[in-house]
C-alpha positions in Angstrom: 234.7 42.1 220.0 232.7 43.2 216.9 232.6 40.1 214.6 233.2 42.2 211.5 236.2 43.9 213.2 237.6 40.6 214.2 237.3 39.3 210.7 239.1 42.4 209.4 241.9 42.0 211.9 242.4 38.4 211.0 242.4 39.3 207.3 245.1 41.9 208.0 247.1 39.4 210.0 247.1 37.0 207.0 248.2 39.9 204.9 251.1 41.2 207.1 252.4 37.8 208.2 254.3 37.0 205.0 256.3 40.2 204.9 257.0 39.9 208.6 258.4 36.3 208.1 260.6 37.4 205.2 262.2 40.2 207.2 262.7 37.9 210.2 264.4 35.3 208.0 266.6 37.9 206.4 267.6 39.2 209.8 268.7 35.7 210.8 270.4 34.5 207.6 271.6 37.7 205.8 271.6 40.7 208.2 271.9 39.8 211.8 270.0 42.5 213.9 270.0 43.4 217.6 267.2 41.8 219.6 265.9 45.2 220.5 265.5 46.1 216.8 263.7 42.8 216.0 261.4 43.5 219.0 260.7 47.0 217.6 259.9 45.4 214.2 257.5 42.8 215.7 255.7 45.5 217.8 255.3 47.6 214.7 253.9 44.6 212.8 251.4 44.0 215.6 250.2 47.6 215.4 250.1 47.4 211.7 247.7 44.4 211.9 245.4 46.1 214.4 245.5 49.5 212.6 244.7 47.9 209.2 241.7 46.0 210.7 240.2 49.2 212.2 241.0 51.2 209.1 239.3 48.8 206.5 236.2 48.7 208.7 236.1 52.4 209.1 236.5 52.9 205.3 233.6 50.5 204.7 231.4 52.5 207.2 232.4 56.1 206.4 234.7 56.9 203.5 233.0 54.8 200.9 229.3 55.7 201.7 230.3 59.3 201.9 232.2 59.3 198.6 229.4 57.5 196.8 226.8 59.8 198.2 228.6 63.0 197.4 229.4 61.7 193.9 225.8 60.8 193.1 224.4 63.9 194.7 226.8 66.2 192.7 226.0 64.5 189.5 222.3 65.0 189.9 222.9 68.8 190.2 222.1 70.7 187.1 224.9 73.2 188.0 228.0 71.7 186.3 230.3 74.5 187.6 229.2 73.9 191.1 229.8 70.2 190.7 233.3 70.6 189.3 234.2 73.3 191.9 233.1 71.1 194.7 235.1 68.2 193.3 238.3 70.4 193.2 237.8 71.4 196.8 237.3 67.8 197.9 240.4 66.7 195.9 242.6 69.3 197.7 241.2 68.4 201.2 241.6 64.7 200.9 245.1 65.0 199.4 246.3 67.3 202.3 244.8 64.7 204.6 246.9 61.8 203.0 249.5 60.6 205.5 251.8 59.2 202.7 252.3 62.7 201.2 253.6 63.9 204.6 256.2 61.2 204.5 257.4 62.1 201.0 257.4 65.9 201.8 259.9 65.3 204.7 262.2 63.6 202.3 262.6 66.6 200.0 263.8 69.5 202.2 265.0 71.6 199.3 261.3 72.4 198.7 259.3 73.6 201.8 257.0 70.9 203.0 253.8 72.9 202.7 254.7 74.2 199.2 255.2 70.6 198.0 252.0 69.4 199.7 249.9 72.3 198.3 251.3 71.8 194.8 250.4 68.1 194.9 247.0 68.8 196.4 246.3 71.3 193.5 247.3 68.7 191.0 244.9 66.1 192.5 242.1 68.7 192.7 242.4 69.7 189.1 242.6 66.2 187.8 239.7 65.1 189.9 237.7 67.7 188.2 238.8 66.3 184.8 238.0 62.7 186.0 234.5 63.7 187.0 234.0 65.6 183.7 235.2 62.5 181.8 232.4 60.4 183.3 229.8 63.1 182.8 230.7 63.7 179.2 231.6 60.1 178.5 235.2 60.6 177.3 237.3 57.5 176.8 239.9 57.1 179.6 242.7 55.9 177.4 242.5 59.0 175.3 243.0 61.3 178.3 245.8 59.1 179.6 247.7 59.2 176.4 247.4 63.0 176.1 248.3 63.7 179.8 251.3 61.2 179.9 252.6 62.5 176.7 252.5 66.1 178.3 254.2 64.7 181.4 257.1 63.3 179.4 257.5 66.5 177.4 257.7 68.4 180.7 260.4 66.1 182.0 262.7 67.4 179.3 262.8 70.8 181.2 262.9 69.4 184.7 266.2 68.7 186.6 267.0 65.0 186.3 267.3 64.4 190.0 263.9 65.7 190.7 262.0 63.6 188.1 261.8 60.5 190.4 260.4 62.7 193.2 257.7 63.9 190.8 256.6 60.4 189.7 256.7 59.3 193.3 254.4 62.1 194.3 251.8 60.6 191.9 251.9 57.4 193.8 251.8 58.5 197.4 248.8 60.7 197.0 246.6 57.7 196.3 246.8 56.2 199.8 244.5 54.9 202.5 242.4 58.1 202.8 242.2 59.1 199.1 241.5 55.8 197.4 238.3 54.6 199.3 236.8 58.1 198.8 237.7 58.6 195.1 236.7 55.0 194.2 233.3 55.4 195.9 232.9 58.8 194.4 233.4 57.4 190.9 230.8 54.7 191.6 228.4 57.4 192.8 228.9 59.6 189.7 228.6 56.6 187.3 225.4 55.3 189.1 223.5 58.3 187.9 224.0 57.1 184.3 222.0 54.2 183.1 224.0 53.4 179.9 226.0 50.2 179.4 229.3 51.9 179.8 228.5 53.5 183.2 230.2 50.7 185.2 233.3 50.7 183.1 233.6 54.5 183.5 233.3 54.2 187.3 237.0 53.2 187.4 239.7 55.6 186.3 239.4 58.4 188.8 242.4 57.2 190.8 244.5 56.9 187.6 243.8 60.5 186.5 244.3 61.8 190.1 247.8 60.2 190.0 248.8 62.1 186.9 248.0 65.5 188.3 250.6 65.5 191.1 253.3 64.3 188.7 252.7 67.1 186.3 252.4 69.7 189.2 255.6 68.6 190.9 257.5 68.5 187.5 256.5 72.1 187.0 257.5 72.9 190.6 260.9 71.3 190.0 261.5 73.6 187.0 261.2 76.7 189.3 262.9 75.4 192.5 265.7 73.4 190.6 266.5 71.3 193.7 269.8 69.5 193.7 271.9 67.4 196.2 269.1 67.6 198.8 269.7 65.8 202.1 267.0 63.3 203.1 265.5 62.4 206.4 267.7 60.0 208.3 266.3 56.8 209.7 268.2 55.7 212.8 267.3 52.5 214.6 266.4 53.2 218.2 268.6 51.4 220.7 266.4 49.4 223.1 267.2 46.8 225.6 263.9 46.0 227.3 260.3 45.5 226.3 259.4 48.5 228.4 261.7 50.8 226.3 259.8 49.5 223.2 256.5 50.5 224.6 257.9 53.9 225.7 259.2 54.7 222.2 255.8 53.8 220.6 253.9 55.7 223.2 256.1 58.7 222.7 255.6 58.8 218.9 251.9 58.0 218.8 250.6 61.5 219.8 252.4 63.0 216.7 250.4 60.7 214.4 247.3 61.4 216.4 247.6 65.1 215.7 248.3 64.5 212.0 245.4 62.2 211.5 243.1 64.3 213.6 243.6 67.4 211.4 243.5 65.4 208.3 240.2 63.6 209.0 238.8 66.8 210.7 238.9 68.6 207.3 237.0 65.8 205.7 234.4 65.7 208.5 233.9 69.4 208.2 233.3 69.1 204.5 230.9 66.3 205.1 229.0 68.4 207.7 228.6 71.3 205.2 227.5 68.9 202.5 224.9 67.2 204.7 223.6 70.7 205.9 223.1 71.7 202.3 221.8 68.5 200.8 220.1 66.7 203.7 221.0 63.4 201.9 221.8 61.2 204.9 219.3 60.1 207.5 220.1 60.2 211.3 221.1 56.5 211.5 223.3 56.9 208.4 225.1 59.9 209.9 225.7 57.9 213.1 227.1 55.1 211.2 229.4 57.3 209.2 230.7 59.1 212.4 231.4 55.7 214.0 233.3 54.8 210.8 235.3 58.0 211.1 236.2 56.9 214.6 237.4 53.5 213.4 239.3 55.2 210.6 241.0 57.5 213.0 242.1 54.7 215.4 243.2 52.6 212.5 245.3 55.2 210.8 247.0 56.3 214.1 247.8 52.8 215.1 248.9 51.8 211.5 251.1 54.9 210.9 252.7 54.5 214.4 253.5 50.9 213.8 254.9 51.4 210.3 256.9 54.5 211.0 258.4 53.5 214.3 258.8 49.8 213.6 259.1 49.3 209.9 261.0 52.3 208.6 264.3 51.8 210.6 264.4 48.1 209.8 263.8 48.7 206.1 266.6 51.2 206.0 269.0 49.0 208.0 268.2 45.9 205.8 268.9 47.8 202.5 272.1 49.5 203.6 273.6 46.3 205.1 272.8 44.1 202.0 274.0 46.7 199.5 277.4 46.9 201.3 277.8 43.1 201.4 279.7 41.1 198.8 276.4 39.3 197.9 274.6 42.6 197.2 272.8 41.1 194.1 270.7 39.0 196.4 268.7 42.2 196.7 267.1 41.4 193.3 265.4 38.1 194.2 264.8 39.4 197.8 263.1 42.5 196.3 260.9 40.2 194.2 259.8 38.2 197.2 259.1 41.3 199.3 257.2 42.9 196.4 255.1 39.8 195.9 253.9 39.7 199.5 253.9 43.4 200.5 251.1 44.4 198.2 248.6 42.4 200.4 249.6 44.6 203.3 248.4 47.8 201.5 245.1 48.9 203.1 243.7 50.5 200.0 244.3 47.3 197.8 241.6 45.5 199.8 239.2 48.3 199.1 240.0 48.3 195.3 239.8 44.5 195.0 236.4 44.3 196.8 234.9 47.0 194.5 236.3 45.3 191.4 234.7 42.0 192.4 231.4 43.7 193.1 231.3 45.8 189.9 232.3 42.9 187.7 229.6 40.6 189.4 232.4 38.2 190.4 233.9 37.9 186.9 237.1 39.4 188.3 237.6 37.9 191.8 239.6 39.4 194.5 242.0 36.4 194.4 242.8 37.0 190.7 243.3 40.8 191.4 245.7 40.0 194.4 247.8 37.6 192.3 248.0 40.1 189.4 249.0 43.0 191.6 251.6 40.7 193.5 253.3 39.8 190.2 253.4 43.4 189.2 254.9 44.5 192.5 257.5 41.6 192.4 258.6 42.7 188.9 258.7 46.4 190.0 261.0 45.7 193.0 263.3 43.5 191.0 263.8 46.2 188.4 264.2 48.9 191.0 267.0 47.0 192.7 268.8 46.5 189.4 268.3 50.2 188.6 269.8 51.3 192.0 272.7 49.0 191.9 273.7 49.9 188.3 272.7 53.5 188.4 270.4 53.3 185.3 268.3 56.4 184.8 264.7 55.9 185.6 263.6 57.4 182.4 265.0 54.4 180.5 262.3 52.3 182.3 259.4 54.7 182.7 259.1 55.8 179.1 259.0 52.3 177.5 256.9 51.0 180.4 254.2 53.7 180.1 254.3 53.5 176.3 253.6 49.7 176.4 250.8 50.2 179.1 249.1 52.9 176.9 249.4 50.8 173.8 247.6 48.0 175.7 244.6 50.3 176.3 243.6 49.8 172.6 243.3 46.1 173.0 241.7 45.4 176.4 238.1 46.2 177.6 237.7 49.7 179.0 236.9 48.3 182.5 240.4 46.7 182.6 242.1 49.9 181.6 240.4 51.8 184.4 241.2 49.1 186.9 244.8 48.8 185.8 245.6 52.4 186.0 243.7 52.7 189.3 245.7 49.7 190.6 248.9 51.6 190.0 248.0 54.3 192.4 246.5 52.0 195.0 249.6 49.7 195.2 251.8 52.6 196.1 250.4 53.2 199.5 251.8 53.6 203.1 253.8 50.3 203.0 255.6 51.5 199.9 256.4 55.0 201.2 257.3 53.9 204.7 259.1 50.6 204.1 260.1 50.2 200.5 261.3 53.8 200.1 263.6 53.6 203.3 264.7 50.2 201.9 265.8 51.8 198.6 267.5 54.7 200.6 269.4 52.1 202.5 270.5 50.4 199.3 271.6 53.7 197.9 273.6 54.5 201.0 275.2 51.1 201.1 276.1 51.1 197.4 277.2 54.7 197.4 274.6 55.9 194.9 272.8 59.3 194.6 269.8 59.3 196.9 267.7 61.8 195.0 268.3 60.2 191.6 268.3 56.6 192.5 266.3 56.0 195.8 263.4 58.1 194.7 261.5 56.5 191.9 260.7 53.2 193.7 257.1 54.5 194.3 256.8 55.3 190.5 258.0 51.8 189.6 255.5 50.2 192.0 252.8 52.4 190.4 253.7 51.5 186.8 253.9 47.7 187.0 250.2 46.9 187.7 249.3 49.1 184.6 250.8 46.4 182.4 250.1 43.2 184.5 246.3 44.0 185.0 245.8 44.8 181.3 247.6 41.6 180.3 245.2 39.9 182.7 242.4 41.7 180.8 243.6 40.2 177.5 243.7 36.7 179.0 240.2 37.3 180.3 238.9 38.3 176.8 240.5 35.2 175.2 238.9 32.9 177.8 235.5 34.5 177.3 235.8 34.1 173.5 237.0 30.5 173.9 234.1 29.7 176.3 231.6 31.3 173.8 233.1 29.4 170.9 232.8 26.0 172.8 229.3 26.8 173.8 228.4 27.6 170.2 230.0 24.3 168.9 228.1 22.3 171.5 224.9 23.9 170.4 225.6 23.3 166.7 226.8 19.7 167.0 223.4 18.1 168.0 221.7 20.0 165.2 224.3 18.7 162.7 223.7 15.1 164.0 220.0 15.6 163.7 220.4 16.9 160.2 222.7 14.0 159.2 220.1 11.6 160.5 217.4 13.2 158.5 219.5 13.0 155.3 220.2 9.3 155.8 216.5 8.7 156.5 215.6 10.7 153.3 218.1 8.7 151.2 216.7 5.3 152.6 213.1 6.4 151.8 214.0 7.3 148.3 216.4 4.4 147.5 213.3 2.3 146.8 212.0 4.6 144.1 
């Protein structure tokens, strides 16, 4: 086995193991489950590990080099209109290719799937154009975020209340395993053309702006469609009695995901072929490496999505519904915190972000610190979400003060932390959120007798918001430590000089005491 692939799979195993153990413990102590259901879950976890290993290797080999190359090549072009138009097309293509968006679209049947997908894709395309223009024209990220989020909350006034959570969720699911590696690398490529001191800081922020576009687009869509009381996709647990039946169910479902991923990646490969034909940027060995990377990405996504959708979704829904109907339903709050803390490590795109943050900061922001910060943010988000669902609190009472606080923090932290924080919000809300946490929330709503559209949806939005605050607070801590270290170093430098001066004064006084 390829040594790098083996290392990726072992890394994925260590990421997925905690959440698997938590669910198994809950199935023994809190919600006893049939043996067949547990077997389905374990098989899904195994596929998730293998798929994540293949995917992360494929992203390193294909998506990131391609995104960085396209970004830097477009920036070197003197034709700004062509650069922005190409960015729009690329944003639309990679969004349509995003598997998480397909999952969300199936949950909102009052709007046709393709209408919702194209609306979200257009939102990402437009805001990717704005994100590229921001880097080119050196516009402060926090300024754009304040303007666009202010516009978003103004539009919510005119949008039906039960559609607002869906709109905010759409901003999270669009930044998943396909979109994030490409957009992050594209930002690095665009920023690499600039040689000023702020170029590295400005390389982050593309994901954050691309998360705002879908929210605004779907809010506008909600005004026209005015959906209400929509039924959501049911998540029934397959009844299995033997290991053979487990294999048959996974084998039956896998071709569906193969087809989805094939067409999704096919559109990106076609765009890459046209780009290479025009620019001649990549050499033959680079093209071969990228194509092998696409193969790894294809295998990884198919295996990952099959494992998560077939093995994880039913268990998440069952766990939520049973606990919400139990007398001890408030145990969902601490359980949500534990699940949130560990599940962030199972998101494929999180590893891509953390690696790039460590590289761009030259190790000043290590992957371990990023993981801990994101885990704390996810734990808080899940705890608040469970309280919100069980009590029926409107999501706007949480989103408005939460985003206001996050935007205020942008004035006090270094620009690079603002970009990383708002990028992290989109990255954390990946496939594990849309295919495990969303069904978990739906199960809780069903068990507690709450409104699915108003209460279950919004969990992705909560997950996307928490890192905005946590990572920026981490940035404030980082700045204080740097100032404290600089002060101590300055004092250590001054102290010997002071002693030397004091010695000279004493010596001077002794010499002149005889006069």
